[in-house]
C-alpha positions, 0 to 999 in steps of 0.5 A: 812801788815808788809811784803807786798812783801811776801803777793804779792808773796804768792797771785801770787803763789796761783793763779798760783797753782789754774790755774793748777786745770782747766788744770788737768780737761782738761787733763781728758777730753783729756783722755776721748776723746782718750778712745772714739776714741780708742773704735770707732776704736776697734768697727769698727775692730770688725765689719770688720777686725782688725790687720792682720798677715799671717803665712804659708803655712805649710804642715799639716800631720795627723797621725795614729799609732798602739799601744799595749794596755793591758786589763784583761780577765777572763779565767777559773776563773783566770784573764789574761792580754791580749795585743792587737794592737789598732789604734789611732790618733796621733798629727798632724805634721807641716812642714815649707817651704824650700823657702818662698817668699811673696809680699803684696801691701796694699793701704790705705783707710781713713774712718770716723765714726763721728769725728774719723778717721779710716784707712783700708787697702786692701792688695793684697798678693802673696805667693809662695815657695816650700816644701821638702816632709818629711820622714815617721813618726817615730814609736818611742813608737808605733808599726807602725805610718803612715801619713793619710791626707795631707793639706796646712795650712795657718793661718790668724789672722782675717779670716773675712778680706779674700775677695778672695783666688786663689791657685793651689788647691781648698780649702777643709775642713779637718775632725774635728777630725784632726783639732787642736783648733788653726786651727779655724784661718786657710785656709786648702787645700788638697794635691792631690796624696800626698801619692805617693810623695817620701821623699825629693821631691819638692812640690811647692805652689803659691796662692794669697789672697785679705785681708782687715784689720786695723792698721797693716799687718804682714807676718810670715817668716816661711821658711828656706829662706825668702823674704818678701816685703810689699808696701803701699801708706801710708807715715808713716809706723812703722816697730816695729815688730819682724824684722827690714826690710833689705831695706826700702824706705819711701816717701810722696807717700808711702813706700816699705820694704823688709825683708830677713832672714834664718830659723836660725834667726826665730828658724827654723821648731822646733820653729814653731812646738812649737808655733803651738802646743799651743792653743793661737798660736802667730806668730812673723812676719815681718810687718808694723804698719800704724802709725798716725803721728798726734795723736791729743789727744797725741799732746793735752795731751803733750801740757798740760804738758807744761801748767805750763811753760806758767803760769810761764813765763807769771806771771814772765813777769807780775811781772817784769813789776810791778817791773821795770815799777812801775805798779800794777796788781791785783791778779784777773788780774793774775787769768783772764790771767791764765784762758785765758792760760788754755782755749787755751788747751781746744780750741786746743782739740775741734778744732783739732777734726774738723780740721787739727792739725796745723790749729787748733793750729794756730786758738787757739793760735791766739785767745788767743794771741789776747785776752791776748794782748787786756786785758793787754793793760790797766794795762800795760798802754803803747803800748811798754809794750803791744807790748813786751807782744804780742811778749812774747805770740807769742814766747811762743806759737811758742816754744810750737808748736816746742816742740810738733813737736820735742818730742826727744828735748822737755826736752832740749828745755824746760830746756833752755827756763826755764833757759832763763826766770830765766836769764832775770829776774835776769839780769833785776832786778840786780839793784833793791833795793828790800827793798825799793821796798817792802816799796813802796808797803806797804799800808798806815796805 
């Protein structure tokens, strides 16, 4: 061939690109296993209870109004319009507490379904506060309007998780005609002797709830003044909900968090009334997601994102060995080395589903480093060159582990490593006569 050097470069590049095919297949397998894990967690939540949000209590006052309706009647052969008062139900009105305080202790329980981990919390929730009894309903648009029934209403996102409830008043079911669609997620308690209360008087409430759920726990700040505290033995909380806690303590033994806010920060009673009027009621909450810091599928997928750098660094080192040491490495040897690099990511995924990620990474990396070092011993010829490649592989796998642990610095570290490889290649080959080297590689006629 007239350009043997070009032939070698193209062959090596083709092998490097071909290695990306099995790596992309491994990426697909990671996504498949992640989807399966998510399905298992979702199925478990469907069988037990899912993410939990508590909103309330609110005072719910059903209403009845007298309005005038017109109808036509025939009198002496003539149509006449008659106006008469008619009683009808008017929309239920909701009122928020003047002061609201909630404390939740949510110890975690780790379960497994097959290979997949599931985290369940058992929360002991204490809620207390007080209302200011509302004024009589406005009669705008009606002859008269009056309250008919009064209830404390608490919304729970997944009521299947309610294991126990203790309060000052026994639970009772409100008449169906007065229950909006959103109240299918509620606890309703009648307010005894409510009709004797005077507007502006204080109504205190206090109750405890045993609540089970998965993934997250939130408590809506429904009061004019709110004080919410959540604690758990889970050491990896994520406070990415509606409000950031004012105080927090996170340690290996768990976390404690506290939120304090006013009705001005939450929109107040008018904002809650707008939310409660919607059939798809969603309560913004102060709460915590029980974050998993070692998501093996996310880490495995992120590892494959750097697979090409592994191939690039290794093939560059082998090419430098050819140039500087005068050895010959066949394209098939490049391909086998690339396959060993790709198999590492499959090993990492398979092992991490059974063992801790750190141990799985060490086992997969150790196996691949041993295989690559043993295989390259023959073409490299000397123990010194083999030792240098052993150090290279150890450094590569060590650098990848640090990249996985430090996501924020991943781009910086990857860029620096790429620059260092380029710099080493340029410095090491700065005195190479590439024309003479290309002629030396030409096959005899």
